[in-house]
C-alpha positions in Angstrom: 12.8 -21.7 7.5 12.6 -18.3 5.7 12.9 -15.2 7.8 13.6 -11.7 6.6 17.1 -10.6 7.6 15.9 -8.0 10.2 13.7 -10.6 11.8 16.5 -13.2 11.9 18.8 -10.6 13.5 16.3 -9.8 16.2 15.7 -13.5 16.9 19.4 -14.0 17.3 19.7 -11.1 19.6 16.7 -12.3 21.7 18.2 -15.8 21.9 21.5 -14.4 23.0 19.9 -12.3 25.7 17.7 -15.1 26.9 14.6 -14.2 24.9 12.9 -12.5 27.9 9.7 -10.6 27.1 9.0 -12.2 23.7 6.4 -14.7 22.9 6.8 -17.0 20.0 4.3 -16.1 17.3 4.1 -12.5 18.4 5.4 -9.9 16.0 8.8 -8.5 16.8 8.5 -5.8 14.1 7.3 -3.2 16.7 9.9 -4.1 19.3 12.3 -1.1 19.7 15.6 -1.0 21.5 15.5 1.0 24.7 17.4 3.9 23.1 15.0 4.2 20.3 12.0 3.8 22.6 13.4 6.7 24.8 14.0 8.9 21.7 10.4 8.2 20.5 9.0 9.0 24.0 10.9 12.2 24.0 9.8 13.2 20.5 6.2 12.3 21.4 6.4 14.5 24.6 7.7 17.4 22.5 4.9 17.1 20.0 2.3 17.0 22.8 3.8 20.0 24.5 3.8 21.9 21.2 0.2 20.9 20.6 -0.8 22.6 23.9 0.6 25.9 22.6 -1.2 25.9 19.2 -4.2 27.9 20.3 -2.8 29.7 23.3 -3.1 33.1 21.6 -6.6 32.5 20.3 -9.7 34.0 22.0 -11.6 31.4 24.0 -14.7 31.8 21.8 -12.8 30.5 18.8 -10.8 27.6 20.1 -13.7 25.8 21.8 -15.8 23.6 19.4 -18.9 23.9 21.5 -18.7 27.7 21.6 -18.0 27.8 17.8 -21.0 25.6 17.1 -23.2 27.8 19.4 -22.3 30.8 17.2 -23.4 28.9 14.1 -26.6 27.8 15.8 -27.4 31.4 16.7 -26.6 32.5 13.2 -29.0 29.8 11.8 -31.8 30.8 14.2 -31.4 34.6 13.6 -30.7 34.6 9.9 -31.7 31.2 8.4 -31.6 32.4 4.7 -28.0 33.7 5.0 -27.0 30.6 6.9 -28.4 28.4 4.2 -26.9 30.5 1.4 -23.4 30.2 3.0 -23.5 26.3 2.8 -22.4 26.1 6.4 -23.0 22.4 6.7 -20.3 21.9 4.0 -17.9 24.4 5.7 -18.0 23.0 9.3 -15.9 19.9 8.7 -13.0 22.1 7.3 -13.4 24.7 10.0 -13.5 22.2 12.9 -10.8 19.9 11.4 -7.7 21.7 13.0 -9.4 21.8 16.5 -10.3 18.1 16.4 -6.9 17.1 15.1 -5.2 18.9 18.0 -7.4 17.0 20.5 -6.7 13.7 18.8 -2.9 14.0 18.9 -2.6 12.2 22.2 -5.4 9.7 21.4 -4.2 6.1 21.0 -7.0 3.7 20.1 -4.6 0.8 20.7 -3.9 1.4 24.3 -5.4 -0.8 26.9 -8.5 1.2 27.8 -8.8 3.8 25.0 -11.3 6.7 25.2 -14.0 6.0 22.6 -14.5 8.8 20.1 -18.2 9.1 21.1 -17.1 10.0 24.6 -14.9 12.9 23.6 -16.2 16.4 24.3 -15.7 17.6 20.7 -17.7 14.6 19.4 -20.6 15.3 21.9 -20.6 18.9 20.9 -20.9 18.1 17.2 -23.6 15.5 17.9 -25.6 18.0 20.0 -25.3 20.5 17.2 -26.4 18.0 14.7 -29.4 17.0 16.8 -30.3 20.7 17.2 -30.1 21.2 13.5 -32.3 18.2 12.8 -34.9 19.4 15.3 -35.0 22.9 13.8 -35.3 21.6 10.3 -38.2 19.4 11.3 -40.0 22.5 12.6 
């Protein structure tokens, strides 16, 4: 039977340790030794802690997606020509990208009961903004 060297070593280690916790046919590529798992968790916690600090010195009106979109909505209602000339619909993805990425750092779609993207506050804010834009365009 052909097994890559790293898989063969893991299989021998499991068999020597009694093979507890592994089911035949399941991939062992993602299995990490406890020391590496601890290091990974520590690194992950550091990244999450740093991500909370990213916008701590930013005015609240400019680090909340809903508030930012509200300002653009006001601009569109008060100065529609200027808003249109600025191609805001093309700029918004780049503008909101860093804010959304910070909120997605801790999101894991593979966990047991992941939060759906559609349920996240930033997604709802963008959806509401898009709906408001579509309503104002139809007028």
